[in-house]
C-alpha positions as CSV (number, residue, x, y, z in Angstrom):
1,M,-69.9,-12.0,49.2
2,S,-68.2,-12.6,52.6
3,I,-64.7,-12.7,54.0
4,I,-62.9,-15.8,55.1
5,K,-60.5,-14.9,57.9
6,I,-57.5,-16.9,59.1
7,E,-56.2,-15.6,62.4
8,N,-53.1,-16.9,64.2
9,L,-53.5,-20.4,62.7
10,T,-51.1,-22.8,64.2
11,F,-51.0,-26.6,63.5
12,S,-48.6,-29.5,63.8
13,Y,-49.3,-33.2,63.4
14,P,-49.2,-35.3,66.6
15,G,-45.7,-36.5,67.3
16,H,-44.1,-33.9,65.0
17,P,-42.8,-30.9,67.0
18,D,-42.2,-28.7,63.9
19,P,-45.4,-26.8,63.0
20,I,-46.9,-26.9,59.5
21,F,-48.4,-23.5,60.2
22,E,-47.4,-21.0,62.9
23,K,-49.6,-17.9,63.6
24,A,-50.6,-17.7,60.0
25,H,-52.8,-14.6,59.3
26,F,-54.6,-13.6,56.1
27,Q,-58.1,-13.3,54.6
28,I,-59.8,-14.0,51.3
29,D,-63.1,-13.0,49.7
30,S,-65.6,-15.9,49.2
31,N,-66.1,-14.7,45.5
32,W,-62.4,-14.9,44.6
33,K,-60.9,-17.6,42.3
34,V,-57.8,-18.4,44.3
35,G,-54.8,-20.4,43.0
36,F,-52.9,-22.1,45.9
37,I,-49.2,-22.8,45.3
38,G,-46.3,-24.0,47.4
39,R,-43.7,-26.7,47.6
40,N,-44.7,-30.4,48.0
41,G,-45.2,-31.3,51.7
42,R,-45.5,-27.7,52.8
43,G,-49.2,-28.1,53.9
44,K,-51.5,-27.2,51.0
45,T,-53.8,-30.2,51.4
46,T,-53.4,-29.9,55.2
47,F,-54.7,-26.4,55.1
48,L,-57.7,-27.4,53.0
49,R,-58.4,-30.1,55.5
50,L,-58.2,-27.6,58.3
51,L,-60.9,-25.5,56.6
52,T,-63.2,-28.5,56.4
53,G,-62.7,-29.2,60.1
54,D,-60.8,-32.5,59.7
55,Y,-58.1,-31.6,62.2
56,D,-57.9,-29.7,65.5
57,Y,-55.9,-26.5,65.4
58,Q,-55.0,-23.4,67.4
59,G,-56.1,-19.9,66.2
60,K,-59.3,-19.0,64.3
61,I,-60.9,-19.8,61.0
62,I,-63.8,-17.4,60.6
63,A,-66.2,-18.1,57.7
64,S,-69.9,-17.6,57.0
65,V,-69.9,-20.2,54.2
66,P,-69.4,-24.0,54.5
67,F,-66.5,-25.6,52.6
68,D,-66.7,-28.5,50.1
69,Y,-63.6,-30.6,49.2
70,F,-62.7,-32.0,45.8
71,P,-62.0,-34.8,44.8
72,Y,-65.0,-36.5,46.4
73,P,-64.3,-40.0,47.8
74,V,-66.1,-42.8,45.9
75,A,-66.7,-45.8,48.1
76,D,-68.0,-48.1,45.4
77,K,-66.7,-47.4,42.0
78,K,-68.7,-50.3,40.5
79,Q,-71.9,-48.1,40.8
80,L,-73.4,-46.3,37.8
81,T,-72.0,-42.8,37.4
82,V,-75.5,-41.3,37.8
83,D,-75.9,-43.0,41.2
84,I,-72.6,-41.6,42.4
85,L,-73.5,-38.1,41.3
86,Q,-76.9,-38.3,43.0
87,G,-75.2,-39.4,46.2
88,I,-73.0,-36.2,46.0
89,C,-75.8,-33.9,44.9
90,P,-79.2,-35.5,46.0
91,F,-81.2,-32.4,44.9
92,A,-79.7,-32.0,41.4
93,Q,-81.7,-33.2,38.4
94,E,-80.4,-35.4,35.6
95,W,-80.6,-32.5,33.1
96,E,-78.3,-30.5,35.3
97,F,-75.7,-33.1,35.3
98,L,-75.9,-33.4,31.5
99,R,-75.6,-29.6,31.2
100,E,-72.4,-29.7,33.2
101,F,-71.2,-32.6,31.1
102,S,-71.6,-30.5,28.0
103,Y,-69.4,-27.8,29.4
104,L,-66.8,-30.4,30.3
105,N,-66.9,-32.3,26.9
106,V,-68.2,-35.4,28.7
107,P,-70.5,-37.6,26.5
108,E,-74.0,-38.0,27.9
109,S,-73.6,-41.8,27.7
110,V,-71.1,-41.6,30.6
111,L,-74.0,-41.0,33.0
112,Y,-75.2,-44.6,32.8
113,R,-71.8,-46.3,32.6
114,R,-70.1,-47.9,35.6
115,F,-67.8,-45.3,37.2
116,D,-64.8,-47.7,37.2
117,H,-65.2,-48.2,33.5
118,L,-64.4,-44.5,32.9
119,S,-60.8,-43.2,32.3
120,L,-59.2,-41.4,35.2
121,G,-59.6,-38.1,33.3
122,E,-63.4,-38.8,32.7
123,Q,-63.8,-39.6,36.4
124,A,-62.2,-36.3,37.4
125,K,-64.5,-34.3,35.0
126,V,-67.6,-36.2,36.2
127,L,-66.9,-35.4,39.8
128,L,-66.2,-31.8,38.9
129,S,-69.6,-31.6,37.3
130,A,-71.1,-32.2,40.7
131,L,-69.0,-29.6,42.5
132,F,-70.7,-26.4,41.5
133,L,-74.2,-27.9,41.6
134,K,-73.9,-27.7,45.4
135,D,-75.0,-24.1,46.0
136,G,-73.8,-22.0,48.9
137,Y,-70.4,-23.6,49.3
138,F,-66.9,-22.3,49.0
139,H,-65.1,-25.0,47.0
140,L,-61.7,-26.5,47.8
141,I,-60.3,-28.1,44.6
142,D,-57.2,-30.2,45.2
143,E,-55.1,-31.0,42.1
144,P,-57.7,-31.7,39.5
145,T,-55.4,-31.9,36.5
146,N,-53.1,-34.9,37.3
147,H,-55.0,-37.3,35.0
148,L,-56.0,-34.8,32.3
149,D,-54.3,-34.4,29.0
150,K,-53.6,-31.0,27.4
151,D,-57.0,-30.6,25.7
152,A,-58.9,-31.7,28.8
153,R,-57.0,-29.2,30.9
154,N,-58.0,-26.4,28.6
155,V,-61.6,-27.5,28.9
156,V,-61.5,-27.7,32.7
157,A,-59.7,-24.3,32.9
158,T,-62.5,-22.7,30.8
159,Y,-65.1,-24.4,33.0
160,L,-63.5,-23.1,36.2
161,N,-63.1,-19.6,34.8
162,R,-66.9,-19.5,34.6
163,Q,-67.2,-20.2,38.3
164,K,-66.3,-18.2,41.4
165,G,-65.7,-18.9,45.0
166,F,-62.9,-21.5,45.2
167,I,-59.3,-22.3,46.2
168,L,-57.6,-24.3,43.5
169,V,-54.4,-26.3,44.2
170,S,-52.6,-26.8,41.0
171,H,-49.0,-26.9,39.8
172,D,-49.8,-26.2,36.1
173,R,-48.9,-22.6,35.4
174,V,-50.8,-22.2,32.2
175,F,-53.9,-23.8,33.8
176,L,-53.7,-21.4,36.8
177,D,-53.4,-18.4,34.5
178,K,-56.6,-19.3,32.7
179,C,-58.9,-19.6,35.8
180,V,-57.7,-17.7,38.9
181,D,-57.7,-14.0,39.9
182,H,-55.8,-14.3,43.1
183,V,-52.8,-16.4,44.3
184,L,-52.3,-17.8,47.7
185,S,-48.6,-18.7,48.1
186,L,-47.3,-21.0,50.9
187,N,-43.7,-19.8,51.5
188,K,-41.0,-21.0,53.8
189,T,-42.0,-18.8,56.7
190,S,-45.3,-17.2,55.6
191,I,-48.5,-17.3,53.7
192,E,-49.2,-14.4,51.3
193,V,-52.2,-13.4,49.1
194,Q,-51.7,-11.4,45.9
195,T,-54.1,-10.1,43.3
196,G,-53.7,-11.5,39.8
197,N,-52.9,-14.8,38.1
198,F,-49.9,-16.9,38.3
199,S,-47.9,-14.9,35.7
200,S,-48.3,-11.7,37.7
201,W,-47.3,-13.5,40.9
202,M,-44.3,-14.9,39.1
203,E,-43.2,-11.4,38.1
204,N,-43.3,-10.3,41.7
205,F,-41.5,-13.5,42.8
206,E,-38.7,-13.0,40.3
207,R,-38.4,-9.3,41.4
208,Q,-38.0,-10.5,45.0
209,Q,-35.5,-13.1,43.9
210,N,-33.4,-10.4,42.2
211,F,-33.6,-8.3,45.3
212,E,-32.4,-11.2,47.5
213,Y,-29.6,-11.9,45.1
214,T,-28.4,-8.3,45.3
215,R,-28.8,-8.4,49.1
216,N,-26.8,-11.6,49.3
217,E,-24.0,-10.1,47.2
218,Q,-23.9,-7.2,49.6
219,L,-23.9,-9.6,52.6
220,K,-20.9,-11.4,51.1
221,K,-19.0,-8.1,50.8
222,D,-20.0,-7.1,54.3
223,I,-18.8,-10.4,55.7
224,A,-15.5,-10.1,53.9
225,R,-15.0,-6.5,55.1
226,L,-15.8,-7.6,58.7
227,H,-13.3,-10.5,58.5
228,Q,-10.6,-8.1,57.3
229,A,-11.4,-5.7,60.1
230,H,-11.3,-8.6,62.6
231,K,-7.9,-9.7,61.3
232,R,-6.5,-6.2,61.6
233,S,-7.9,-5.8,65.1
234,S,-6.5,-9.2,66.2
235,N,-3.1,-8.4,64.9
236,W,-3.0,-5.1,66.8
237,S,-4.3,-6.8,70.0
238,D,-1.6,-9.6,69.7
239,R,1.1,-7.0,69.4
240,V,0.0,-5.2,72.5
241,E,-0.2,-8.5,74.5
242,A,3.2,-9.5,73.3
243,S,4.7,-6.2,74.4
244,K,3.0,-6.5,77.9
245,N,4.2,-10.1,78.3
246,S,7.8,-9.1,77.5
247,G,8.1,-7.3,80.8
248,N,9.0,-4.0,79.1
249,K,7.0,-0.9,79.1
250,V,4.6,-0.6,76.3
251,D,6.2,1.2,73.4
252,K,4.6,4.7,73.5
253,G,5.4,5.1,69.8
254,F,3.3,2.0,69.1
255,I,0.5,2.4,71.6
256,G,0.6,6.1,72.0
257,H,-2.4,7.3,74.0
258,R,-4.2,4.0,73.8
259,S,-5.1,3.2,77.4
260,A,-6.6,0.1,79.0
261,K,-10.0,1.7,78.4
262,M,-9.3,1.9,74.7
263,M,-8.3,-1.8,74.7
264,K,-11.6,-2.7,76.4
265,R,-13.5,-0.6,73.8
266,A,-11.7,-2.3,71.0
267,K,-12.5,-5.8,72.3
268,S,-16.1,-4.8,72.7
269,M,-16.2,-3.6,69.1
270,E,-14.6,-6.9,68.0
271,N,-17.2,-8.9,69.8
272,R,-20.0,-6.9,68.0
273,R,-18.2,-7.4,64.7
274,M,-18.0,-11.2,65.2
275,Q,-21.7,-11.2,66.1
276,A,-22.5,-9.3,62.9
277,I,-20.5,-11.8,60.9
278,E,-22.5,-14.7,62.4
279,E,-25.8,-13.0,61.8
280,K,-25.0,-12.0,58.2
281,T,-23.7,-15.5,57.5
282,E,-26.9,-17.1,58.9
283,L,-29.0,-14.7,56.8
284,L,-27.0,-15.5,53.7
285,K,-27.4,-19.2,54.4
286,N,-31.2,-18.9,54.8
287,T,-31.8,-16.8,51.6
288,E,-29.1,-17.7,49.1
289,N,-30.4,-19.7,46.2
290,C,-28.7,-23.1,46.5
291,E,-31.3,-25.1,44.6
292,T,-29.5,-25.5,41.3
293,L,-29.7,-29.1,40.0
294,K,-27.0,-30.9,37.9
295,L,-27.0,-33.7,35.4
296,S,-24.1,-35.8,33.9
297,P,-25.3,-37.5,30.7
298,L,-22.9,-39.9,29.0
299,P,-21.3,-38.8,25.7
300,P,-23.6,-39.9,22.8
301,P,-22.8,-43.4,21.4
302,G,-23.5,-42.3,17.8
303,K,-25.1,-39.7,15.6
304,T,-28.6,-41.2,16.1
305,L,-29.8,-42.7,19.4
306,V,-33.2,-44.2,18.5
307,T,-35.0,-44.6,15.2
308,L,-38.6,-45.6,14.8
309,A,-39.9,-46.5,11.3
310,Q,-43.6,-47.0,11.0
311,V,-43.7,-48.3,14.6
312,A,-47.1,-49.0,16.3
313,V,-47.5,-50.8,19.6
314,M,-49.9,-53.7,19.5
315,G,-52.7,-54.2,22.1
316,P,-55.3,-57.0,22.6
317,H,-57.5,-55.5,19.9
318,G,-54.9,-54.4,17.4
319,V,-52.6,-51.4,17.2
320,I,-52.9,-48.8,20.0
321,H,-51.9,-45.8,17.9
322,Q,-51.1,-44.9,14.3
323,P,-47.6,-45.9,13.0
324,L,-45.0,-43.4,13.9
325,S,-41.6,-42.6,12.3
326,F,-39.0,-40.3,14.0
327,S,-35.5,-40.3,15.2
328,V,-33.8,-39.0,18.3
329,H,-30.4,-37.3,17.9
330,P,-27.9,-36.2,20.6
331,G,-29.2,-33.2,22.5
332,E,-32.8,-33.5,21.2
333,R,-35.6,-33.5,23.7
334,V,-38.6,-35.1,22.0
335,A,-42.1,-34.6,23.5
336,L,-44.8,-37.1,22.8
337,E,-48.2,-35.4,22.6
338,G,-51.7,-36.9,22.5
339,R,-54.9,-37.6,24.3
340,N,-55.1,-39.9,27.3
341,G,-55.2,-43.5,26.0
342,S,-53.5,-42.7,22.7
343,G,-50.5,-44.9,23.4
344,K,-47.8,-42.5,24.7
345,S,-46.8,-44.6,27.8
346,S,-46.9,-47.8,25.8
347,L,-44.5,-46.3,23.2
348,L,-42.1,-45.3,26.0
349,K,-42.2,-48.7,27.6
350,L,-41.5,-50.3,24.2
351,I,-38.4,-48.2,23.8
352,V,-37.2,-48.9,27.4
353,E,-38.1,-52.6,27.8
354,K,-38.4,-53.9,24.2
355,K,-41.0,-56.4,25.5
356,L,-44.3,-55.1,24.0
357,P,-45.5,-56.5,20.7
358,Y,-45.3,-54.0,17.9
359,M,-45.2,-53.5,14.2
360,G,-42.6,-51.6,12.2
361,H,-38.8,-51.2,12.9
362,L,-37.2,-49.9,16.1
363,T,-33.4,-49.5,16.2
364,E,-31.1,-47.9,18.7
365,A,-27.4,-47.1,19.1
366,S,-25.2,-50.0,20.3
367,G,-24.6,-50.0,24.0
368,M,-27.1,-47.2,24.7
369,V,-27.9,-46.6,28.4
370,I,-31.4,-45.4,29.2
371,S,-32.7,-43.8,32.4
372,Y,-36.4,-44.2,32.9
373,V,-39.0,-42.4,35.1
374,P,-42.3,-44.2,35.0
375,Q,-45.7,-42.6,35.4
376,D,-46.8,-44.9,38.2
377,V,-45.3,-44.3,41.7
378,S,-47.4,-46.9,43.5
379,Q,-44.6,-49.5,43.5
380,L,-42.5,-47.3,45.9
381,R,-42.3,-48.8,49.4
382,G,-39.7,-49.7,52.0
383,N,-37.0,-47.4,53.4
384,L,-34.9,-45.0,51.4
385,S,-31.6,-46.7,52.1
386,D,-32.9,-50.0,50.7
387,F,-34.1,-48.1,47.6
388,I,-30.7,-46.4,47.1
389,H,-28.9,-49.7,47.5
390,A,-31.3,-51.5,45.0
391,Q,-30.9,-48.7,42.4
392,G,-27.1,-48.6,42.8
393,V,-27.0,-44.8,43.0
394,N,-24.6,-42.6,45.0
395,E,-26.3,-42.0,48.3
396,T,-24.8,-38.5,49.0
397,L,-25.7,-37.3,45.5
398,F,-29.2,-38.8,45.7
399,K,-30.0,-37.1,49.0
400,T,-28.4,-33.8,47.9
401,I,-30.7,-33.7,44.9
402,L,-33.8,-34.5,47.1
403,R,-32.7,-31.7,49.5
404,K,-32.4,-29.2,46.6
405,M,-36.0,-30.2,45.6
406,D,-37.1,-29.2,49.2
407,F,-37.2,-32.7,50.6
408,N,-37.1,-32.4,54.4
409,R,-34.6,-34.5,56.2
410,I,-37.4,-36.1,58.2
411,Q,-38.7,-37.6,55.0
412,F,-35.5,-39.6,54.7
413,E,-36.7,-41.7,57.6
414,K,-40.2,-42.5,56.3
415,D,-41.4,-45.6,54.5
416,L,-41.6,-44.6,50.9
417,A,-45.2,-45.8,50.8
418,D,-46.1,-43.0,53.3
419,L,-44.7,-40.2,51.2
420,S,-47.0,-37.9,49.2
421,A,-47.5,-38.6,45.5
422,G,-45.3,-35.5,44.8
423,Q,-42.5,-36.7,47.1
424,K,-42.6,-40.2,45.5
425,K,-42.2,-38.6,42.1
426,K,-39.2,-36.6,43.4
427,V,-37.6,-39.9,44.5
428,L,-37.9,-41.3,41.0
429,L,-36.6,-38.1,39.4
430,A,-33.7,-37.9,41.8
431,K,-32.7,-41.4,40.9
432,S,-32.8,-40.5,37.2
433,L,-30.7,-37.4,37.8
434,C,-28.1,-39.6,39.5
435,D,-27.9,-41.8,36.4
436,R,-25.3,-41.3,33.8
437,A,-27.2,-42.2,30.7
438,H,-27.3,-41.6,27.0
439,L,-31.1,-41.2,26.8
440,Y,-33.5,-40.0,29.5
441,I,-37.1,-41.3,29.1
442,W,-39.6,-39.6,31.4
443,D,-43.3,-40.5,31.5
444,E,-45.3,-37.6,33.0
445,P,-42.5,-36.6,35.4
446,L,-44.3,-33.6,36.8
447,N,-47.5,-35.3,38.1
448,F,-48.0,-33.9,41.6
449,I,-44.7,-32.0,41.5
450,D,-44.8,-28.4,42.8
451,I,-44.2,-25.3,40.6
452,Y,-40.9,-24.5,42.1
453,S,-39.5,-27.9,41.3
454,R,-40.9,-27.8,37.8
455,M,-38.9,-24.6,37.2
456,Q,-35.8,-26.1,38.7
457,I,-36.1,-29.1,36.3
458,E,-36.7,-26.8,33.3
459,R,-33.5,-24.9,34.1
460,L,-31.6,-28.1,34.5
461,L,-32.7,-29.5,31.1
462,Q,-32.0,-26.2,29.3
463,T,-28.5,-26.0,30.9
464,F,-27.3,-29.6,30.3
465,S,-29.3,-30.4,27.1
466,P,-29.6,-34.2,27.7
467,S,-31.1,-36.4,25.0
468,M,-34.7,-37.1,26.0
469,I,-38.1,-38.6,25.1
470,F,-40.8,-37.5,27.5
471,V,-44.6,-37.2,28.0
472,E,-45.8,-34.1,29.9
473,H,-49.2,-32.3,29.8
474,D,-47.8,-29.2,31.4
475,Q,-47.8,-26.8,28.4
476,A,-45.3,-24.3,30.0
477,F,-42.8,-27.1,30.7
478,Q,-43.2,-28.6,27.2
479,R,-42.7,-25.2,25.5
480,A,-39.6,-24.5,27.7
481,V,-38.0,-28.0,27.2
482,A,-39.0,-29.7,24.0
483,T,-36.9,-29.3,20.8
484,K,-39.3,-31.6,18.9
485,I,-42.9,-32.6,19.3
486,I,-44.4,-35.9,18.0
487,S,-48.2,-36.1,18.0
488,L,-50.0,-39.4,18.4
């Protein structure tokens, strides 16, 4: 057991004056299982890279253990899996890899298959099997769940719960609850460490939110009271000035014993009152929750939007999944559930594009408008203005939605290809939220999306009840949003 200390850590990227971290100070135990949460783009991966020594920084990082970062880079994915693992852990034996495989539900045969022939989920679990075979390291695990289905996430969570000594970046709340005992939260102006899992952290977070709401209501009352006092004081001062400027003696009945000294004191009080108004207004601006998202779905074009009768998408070697029959009615939010490779994305594409070969009968309401969020974000490139023009969305609304999902204004000037995966996903979601559609079809919309944005989107869908078909492996999101679950 040892302590990892962060003292006055300050860092900013070259050419960017705003610091990612400024005099950050905290410490963690090397035996803890730490969940690391925060908004997209706030610096979670940057912090992990600072620990591994990839960037220069100011301040101190004091640790008696070396750091190891996951996911491991794989230069040649055409190699056999065993060769890649031995390159990562040269002193590990084959039986040790197979033992870790058994914990992660990975078939033994994977060891002698080409790495690029594995699914993305299998690749993630294979690389995880090497992580804890490297003794003496404190492990930095960066978003391991993005390519894992629900069952695989449960397996990996159980696996990580057996381990100790790591920082885990994940946006999956159920996953975090199953495998961490501390939470490191990257906030707007600070970094905090709390004992417990995500749920206990969330309780504290909501308590703080309620406190801030109460404080904001009091600030509003204080500002209104100060404005009223300012108005009364201004009226009195104007009457005194008017009396002086008339050339007459000041009405003793009106001014009484108020001397020039009293006037000076009144003006001083008024200046302090105006300063208080400015300070309270700025505090209110910085703390008030203005992150509520909105959606404007079109009125339903009929009693049934989509009907599938024994539908199965066809692939090169036959049907991809078993035939399905279900309907989507106005206000229903249908979740498609199944293992990776079971055909969920293919089914969504069939409904959206009508171009894939299939068997069965697929019908939809006449004139139905669909808004689609694909799983893949790699096609995003070019500047944001061109994207907005090409998509035909309202620029003001689009940028407002991105700002509410904590998109920094500086991101508006970047090439879309240079955005993080989470920021790219937010661009696609913002476009969909701008759409007026009858049916919203979202394919794994939360991949790489931070916890705060996930909760925003949950509240949005619960409030506006749009008609939806979606795929999402985040169990907390699915439970909160889905009105119907279809298993493939």
